[in-house]
C-alpha positions, 0 to 999 in steps of 0.5 A: 338097327344097332346103335352103331349103324344108326349113328352111321346112317344119321351121319350120312343123312347130313348131305341127303334129301329130307326124304332120307331123314324122314325114312330114318325117323320112321324106322328109328323114331324121333326120341331115339334120333334126338337122343343121338343128336343131343349126345353129339351136341353135348360132346361138341359144346365148349365149356360154359362160361356163365357163373350163374347156373342157367337151364336151357331147353334144346327141343327137336321136332318132327311134324307134331312130335317134340323131344325136349332136353333140359340142360343146366350150365354153369362154369366149372361144372359139366353140363347136366341133363335134367329131368324136365319135370323136376320142380327146381328146373327154371328154363331161361331159354328155348332153342327149337330145331326141326330134325332135318335142320339139326342133322345138317348143322351137325353132319352137313358141310361146315358152315358158319352158325346162323339163326334161320334154322331154329326158333329161340325164346329168350327169358320166357318168364319174368324173373321173380327178382328184377334186381337180378335181371342184369346177371340173368341176362348175361348168364342166359346169353352166355349159356345160349352161346355155349349150346350153339357152339355144340350145334355147328360143324366148324370148330377149333383147329387140331392144335387147339383140340389137342390141348383141349383133350390132352393129346400129346400131338401138339406142344408136348414132345411132338408138333404133329398137328400142323402136319395133320391139319395140312393133310386132313383138311380135305377130309374134314367134311367127309363121312370118314372112317378113322382107325388109330392104333394106340389109345394111351392111358396110364395108371388107371387112366383109360386114355383116348384123348386123340380119339376124342380129338379126331371125333370132334375134328371129323364131325361126320367121322366114325373113329376107332381106336385099337389097344392091347388092353380093354378100353371099351369104357371109352365107347360113345357115339362115333367112337369105338375102342377095340382090343387087340395086338398090333403085332398080330396080323390076323387080328388086324385083318379081322378087325379091318374086315369088320370095321373097315375099309378106312379112310385114315389109319394112324399108327401111334401104338407100341412104336416097336419097329417090328410092330410098325411093319406088321401093322402097315403090311396087314392094314394098308390094303384096307385103306380106301383109295385116296386115303392116308396111312400115318406112322408116328414117332419114327425116332424109334427107327434109331433106337436099338431098344425098339428094334431100331438101328444105332447110328446115322443110317437105319436098317431095312427092317425099321420104320424108316427102312419101310419108308425107303422101301415105299419110295422105291415102290413108288418109282416101280415104273423106273426099275431097270430091268423090270421085275418079273411077275405082278406088282406088290400092293405098295408098288401098285397103290402108293402114290406119295410118301410125305415125311416130316420130323418123326411122322410120315403120311403114305397116300394111297391111289393108283400108281399108274404113271408110266416111264419113258418108253423102252424104245427111246434109244439114242436115235429117237432122242436125236429125232426129238432134237434132244441130246442123248444120255451119252452126249449129256455125260460128255457135256458134263465132263467137258465143263 
């Protein structure tokens, strides 16, 4: 079982009966599963606020088996995983979860934190110096809160996550997360697959802030990023960096066959208008029904240096031109005369186009609504007691 397939199966057990979790333990073993869960907890943990270093034990059990991970927390430093046999370790607090309970906390439906699904031992040993007790109590309480912040499905909104991870999708040149929040909320509890074109990163920086934002927001999601350069050093459970050119449709189809279909695809790549069109045409067929294809930075449709059109109206070969074409495809049933031959993919499957300043969301489904029947002539309109189109035009001219 590969690491990716293990993570995917573990995510799906978040809404499964205990029997499926037990089966997965038999196949992979408690130690391996607990390691994945601890990595997820650490990714979700907020930054420690305690100024005194505290060692906290996170224990995962299954039957008589136990996997213990000791974490050292202190403000201003990354949370460290310690060797439990290190003589310097002094555990101030134990949190013990049965494996199914921790799986559901991490990958089940969002719910507020509660204390009924774990055992908590607070200060198992008497401090050597009781004069330090108030400071130790406060630091231990704060460290416990930090750990529990990583053991929940709920989390900050996308605006806060964008700032926390350094994405430019909010409070920068863009104000996108308010629109993402509106359209993505219904997917948050689902085991979605998300592909974002463009990982970012400059001058030696690997980038990837928005990939981490999506991973934190979609707590059951598998997140993929595509970049022209190798960013595989960013790989971690539920997050994979792929290498490829978004201007190459064969590459796009190949990666979609391997890693898709996707619930959400986001184009935040080169913003070259040609690349936007190529990527959409190649990847939209790999969006699941009910999913979304998002195009960012539509401003380049008006910039000639990106293949856009100078002036107040964009050409058909721009990203805005693509959206105009999709609006026509959405209304395929109204074409008169009806075109011959089968409908295109977008005529059959685009059911909504939501546009905002510099960002658009294309919704996929079954575009099956029919138009007014062709036999509805003037005589039929009169039979319904309605005015005919000609009478309507006459009425308009008389006003």
